[in-house]
C-alpha positions as CSV (number, residue, x, y, z in Angstrom):
1,M,-56.5,6.3,77.4
2,A,-57.0,2.6,77.0
3,V,-58.1,1.2,80.4
4,L,-59.9,-2.0,81.1
5,K,-60.4,-3.9,84.4
6,E,-57.9,-1.6,86.3
7,V,-55.2,-2.3,83.7
8,E,-53.8,0.5,81.4
9,V,-51.9,0.0,78.1
10,N,-50.4,2.7,75.9
11,I,-48.3,2.8,72.7
12,A,-45.5,5.4,72.9
13,V,-43.0,6.9,70.5
14,N,-40.0,8.8,72.0
15,D,-41.5,8.3,75.4
16,Q,-44.7,10.2,74.4
17,N,-48.0,8.3,74.4
18,L,-49.7,8.4,71.0
19,E,-53.1,10.0,71.0
20,E,-55.9,7.4,71.0
21,C,-59.2,7.8,69.2
22,D,-62.5,5.9,69.2
23,D,-64.5,4.8,66.2
24,P,-67.8,6.6,66.5
25,D,-69.5,3.8,64.6
26,E,-68.1,1.0,66.8
27,T,-69.7,0.3,70.2
28,T,-68.6,-2.1,73.0
29,E,-70.5,-3.0,76.1
30,E,-69.1,-1.7,79.5
31,S,-68.7,-5.3,80.6
32,S,-66.7,-6.2,77.5
33,D,-63.2,-7.7,77.8
34,L,-62.1,-5.8,74.7
35,V,-61.1,-2.2,74.1
36,V,-60.3,-0.9,70.6
37,K,-58.4,2.3,69.9
38,Y,-57.1,4.0,66.8
39,I,-53.7,5.7,66.8
40,E,-51.8,7.8,64.2
41,V,-48.5,6.3,63.2
42,V,-45.1,8.0,63.1
43,S,-43.3,6.7,60.0
44,E,-40.0,4.9,60.6
45,A,-40.3,5.4,64.3
46,E,-39.6,2.7,66.9
47,Y,-42.5,2.2,69.4
48,S,-42.7,1.0,72.9
49,I,-45.6,-0.5,75.0
50,K,-46.5,0.9,78.4
51,F,-48.6,-1.3,80.7
52,S,-49.5,-0.8,84.3
53,S,-52.1,-1.8,87.0
54,L,-54.0,1.2,88.3
55,G,-53.8,1.9,92.1
56,G,-50.4,0.1,92.4
57,T,-51.9,-3.3,93.0
58,L,-53.0,-6.1,90.6
59,P,-56.7,-6.3,89.8
60,E,-58.7,-8.6,92.1
61,W,-55.4,-9.5,93.9
62,R,-57.0,-10.2,97.2
63,T,-60.7,-10.7,96.3
64,G,-60.5,-12.8,93.1
65,P,-58.9,-16.1,92.1
66,K,-55.3,-16.7,93.3
67,Y,-52.6,-15.9,90.7
68,E,-48.9,-14.7,90.7
69,A,-48.7,-12.2,87.9
70,L,-50.4,-10.6,84.9
71,L,-49.0,-11.9,81.6
72,F,-49.1,-9.4,78.7
73,K,-48.8,-11.2,75.3
74,F,-48.1,-9.0,72.3
75,Y,-49.2,-9.6,68.7
76,V,-48.2,-7.4,65.8
77,D,-49.9,-7.7,62.4
78,G,-51.2,-11.1,63.5
79,Q,-47.7,-12.4,64.6
80,H,-47.0,-13.3,68.3
81,I,-43.8,-11.5,69.2
82,G,-43.4,-12.4,72.9
83,G,-44.7,-11.1,76.2
84,Y,-43.8,-9.6,79.7
85,T,-45.2,-10.1,83.2
86,L,-46.3,-7.6,85.8
87,K,-46.1,-8.8,89.4
88,E,-47.7,-7.3,92.5
89,H,-44.7,-5.5,93.7
90,E,-43.9,-3.9,90.3
91,G,-47.0,-1.8,89.8
92,Q,-45.9,-0.3,86.4
93,R,-43.6,-1.2,83.5
94,E,-42.6,0.3,80.3
95,K,-41.0,-1.9,77.7
96,K,-39.6,-1.0,74.3
97,V,-40.8,-3.9,72.2
98,V,-37.7,-6.0,71.4
99,V,-38.2,-9.3,69.7
100,N,-35.8,-12.3,69.9
101,V,-35.9,-13.5,66.3
102,Q,-34.5,-16.8,65.1
103,E,-32.2,-16.2,62.2
104,N,-30.0,-18.9,60.5
105,G,-29.6,-20.9,63.7
106,S,-28.8,-17.9,65.9
107,C,-31.0,-15.3,67.7
108,R,-31.1,-11.5,67.1
109,E,-32.7,-9.0,69.4
110,Q,-34.6,-6.5,67.1
111,P,-36.9,-3.6,67.8
112,L,-40.1,-3.0,65.8
113,L,-41.0,0.2,64.0
114,F,-43.8,1.6,61.9
115,A,-43.1,1.5,58.2
116,K,-45.0,2.3,55.0
117,I,-46.4,-0.7,53.2
118,L,-44.5,-1.6,50.1
119,T,-46.6,-2.7,47.1
120,T,-45.9,-5.0,44.3
121,E,-47.7,-6.2,41.2
122,E,-47.0,-10.0,41.4
123,Q,-46.6,-12.6,44.2
124,T,-45.8,-16.2,44.3
125,I,-48.5,-18.7,45.4
126,A,-46.9,-19.0,48.8
127,Q,-46.8,-15.3,49.2
128,Q,-50.5,-15.0,48.2
129,E,-51.4,-17.5,50.9
130,D,-49.5,-15.4,53.5
131,T,-51.1,-12.2,52.2
132,A,-54.6,-13.6,52.7
133,F,-53.9,-14.2,56.4
134,L,-51.6,-11.2,57.1
135,T,-53.8,-8.5,55.5
136,A,-56.6,-9.4,57.9
137,E,-54.5,-8.4,60.8
138,L,-52.2,-5.8,59.2
139,G,-52.1,-2.5,61.0
140,K,-53.0,-4.0,64.4
141,I,-51.1,-4.2,67.8
142,V,-53.0,-6.5,70.1
143,V,-52.2,-7.0,73.8
144,E,-53.8,-9.9,75.6
145,V,-53.7,-9.9,79.4
146,N,-54.1,-13.1,81.4
147,R,-53.7,-14.0,85.1
148,V,-51.0,-16.6,85.5
149,C,-49.1,-18.7,88.0
150,N,-46.4,-21.4,88.2
151,G,-43.7,-19.5,86.3
152,R,-40.6,-21.5,85.2
153,L,-37.7,-21.2,82.8
154,D,-38.2,-22.4,79.2
155,E,-35.1,-24.5,78.6
156,G,-35.6,-25.0,74.9
157,Y,-36.2,-21.4,74.0
158,R,-34.2,-20.2,71.0
159,G,-36.2,-17.1,69.9
160,E,-39.4,-16.4,68.0
161,E,-40.2,-17.5,64.5
162,I,-41.8,-14.4,63.0
163,R,-42.8,-13.5,59.4
164,L,-43.7,-9.8,59.0
165,M,-45.2,-8.5,55.8
166,E,-42.5,-7.2,53.5
167,T,-44.5,-6.5,50.3
168,I,-48.2,-6.8,49.4
169,T,-50.0,-6.5,46.1
170,E,-52.0,-3.4,45.3
171,K,-55.0,-5.6,44.6
172,A,-54.9,-7.0,48.2
173,L,-55.0,-3.4,49.6
174,K,-57.9,-2.3,47.4
175,G,-60.7,-1.0,49.5
176,K,-58.7,-1.1,52.8
177,A,-57.6,2.1,54.6
178,L,-54.2,0.7,55.3
179,S,-51.0,2.6,54.8
180,H,-48.4,1.2,57.3
181,G,-47.2,-2.1,58.7
182,T,-44.4,-3.1,61.1
183,R,-40.9,-4.2,60.3
184,F,-37.7,-4.9,62.2
185,G,-35.3,-2.1,63.1
186,P,-31.5,-2.6,63.5
187,G,-30.7,-5.4,66.0
188,K,-27.9,-7.3,67.7
189,T,-27.1,-10.9,68.2
190,V,-28.1,-12.5,71.5
191,E,-26.2,-15.5,72.8
192,N,-28.6,-17.0,75.3
193,P,-32.1,-15.7,75.0
194,T,-34.4,-16.6,77.9
195,R,-38.2,-16.9,78.4
196,R,-40.4,-18.0,81.2
197,L,-43.5,-20.2,80.8
198,W,-46.6,-19.6,82.8
199,D,-49.9,-21.4,83.4
200,I,-53.0,-19.4,82.7
201,I,-55.5,-19.8,85.6
202,A,-58.7,-21.7,84.8
203,E,-60.9,-18.5,84.9
204,D,-59.0,-17.0,81.9
205,Q,-58.4,-20.1,79.7
206,A,-61.7,-19.7,77.7
207,S,-60.8,-16.1,76.8
208,P,-58.2,-13.5,78.0
209,F,-58.8,-11.5,81.1
210,A,-58.6,-8.3,79.0
211,T,-57.6,-7.5,75.4
212,F,-56.4,-4.2,74.1
213,E,-56.4,-3.6,70.3
214,F,-54.6,-0.7,68.7
215,R,-55.3,-0.1,65.0
216,Y,-52.5,2.1,63.6
217,R,-53.1,4.2,60.5
218,S,-51.7,7.3,58.8
219,K,-53.4,10.7,59.4
220,K,-54.8,10.7,55.9
221,A,-56.4,7.2,56.5
222,L,-57.9,8.2,59.8
223,Q,-59.4,11.3,58.2
224,H,-60.8,9.2,55.3
225,M,-62.4,6.9,57.9
226,L,-63.8,9.9,59.8
227,I,-62.0,8.9,62.9
228,I,-60.4,12.3,63.1
229,P,-61.8,15.5,61.5
230,R,-60.5,16.5,58.1
231,S,-58.2,19.5,57.8
232,P,-60.1,22.7,57.0
233,S,-59.5,24.3,53.7
234,P,-57.1,27.3,54.2
235,M,-58.5,30.8,53.8
236,P,-57.5,32.5,50.5
237,L,-54.6,34.9,51.0
238,E,-56.7,37.8,49.6
239,D,-59.3,37.3,52.3
240,R,-56.9,37.4,55.2
241,P,-55.8,40.6,57.0
242,I,-52.6,41.9,55.6
243,E,-51.0,42.1,59.0
244,S,-51.5,38.3,59.5
245,L,-49.5,37.4,56.4
246,T,-45.9,36.3,56.5
247,R,-43.3,37.7,54.2
248,E,-43.5,34.6,52.0
249,E,-47.3,34.8,51.9
250,L,-47.2,38.5,50.9
251,M,-44.8,37.7,48.0
252,E,-47.2,35.0,46.9
253,L,-50.1,37.4,47.0
254,V,-48.3,40.0,44.9
255,Q,-47.4,37.3,42.3
256,Q,-51.0,36.2,42.2
257,R,-52.3,39.7,41.6
258,R,-49.7,40.4,38.9
259,K,-50.7,37.2,37.2
260,N,-54.4,38.1,37.2
261,R,-53.9,41.7,36.1
262,P,-53.6,42.4,32.3
263,S,-50.4,44.1,31.2
264,R,-50.3,47.7,30.1
265,I,-49.5,46.8,26.5
266,T,-52.6,44.6,26.3
267,A,-54.8,47.2,27.9
268,R,-53.5,50.0,25.5
269,K,-54.0,47.7,22.4
270,F,-57.5,46.9,23.5
271,K,-58.4,50.6,24.0
272,H,-56.9,51.5,20.6
273,E,-59.0,48.8,18.9
274,R,-62.1,50.1,20.6
275,D,-61.5,53.6,19.4
276,L,-60.7,52.9,15.8
277,G,-62.7,49.8,15.3
278,S,-61.5,46.9,13.1
279,E,-62.1,46.2,9.4
280,D,-64.4,43.5,10.4
281,D,-66.5,45.9,12.6
282,E,-66.6,48.4,9.7
283,A,-67.8,45.8,7.2
284,H,-70.7,44.7,9.4
285,A,-71.8,48.2,10.5
286,P,-75.3,49.2,9.4
287,P,-75.4,51.8,6.6
288,R,-76.0,55.3,7.7
289,K,-79.1,57.1,6.6
290,S,-78.5,60.0,4.3
291,K,-80.0,63.3,5.2
292,K,-82.0,64.9,2.3
293,K,-83.3,68.5,2.3
294,V,-87.0,68.9,1.6
295,V,-88.2,72.3,0.1
296,I,-91.8,73.2,0.2
297,D,-93.0,76.0,-2.2
298,L,-95.6,78.1,-0.4
299,L,-96.0,80.6,-3.3
300,D,-99.1,80.5,-5.4
301,E,-98.7,80.6,-9.3
302,D,-101.6,82.9,-9.7
């Protein structure tokens, strides 16, 4: 559970929070403003972000500096995709991440989903420059939380300008435990997108009030990084109790034993050759010693 300064953030798929794991080699101080979690991706699945203030009230609402709301700003693979606010009377919100994307002079509302990284052998110079920046943040969902005030409508808002990674060279991925990125899901046109602007209070301008970083990877990548334990090797069928085997496993066991057992014809032929011996065996056999009779004359001639 990702909790920091009485604020909780989760990544969910199909309304179920994804299990979060810590990196055993990575340590953060208790007073840190950053929490890092690893999550296992669900390929081709849309994801949502849940965020709430514990206890039903905003942190330091009455004891700290004055502010109107918490602003949650979302970054995916290094790209800012928008944000939402949480006010005192709301307590908890769950928002499926929907991005207003500028497209050919219009705006489309599109969800985000986990997708396998597509690799290519060659890229243009412009694509290589994008790759250098995007690979550093690829596989990350970052949520920055700030205390804000003075909310007002952004009159000139027409949507977000976002460039998500479509393809990447195998060379750029070398040595990185990356398997997935984020891409847009099916969307719809939005006529008049809206957004509100907020002022960050002075206490949070140097750095966010809290930052949540979710590094999403495949199960195989997480096992390779020793974030989660590797799958144990299955016990051989011949070592398992017969009553625990399924029908399919029993059939497989029978086939294995038939394959390893010599056929009757081979066994008979081998036995016959052992009994008769081959010409080669006969030619190299040591000669038999002949038995000679020895007669001793015990009679005296006299």
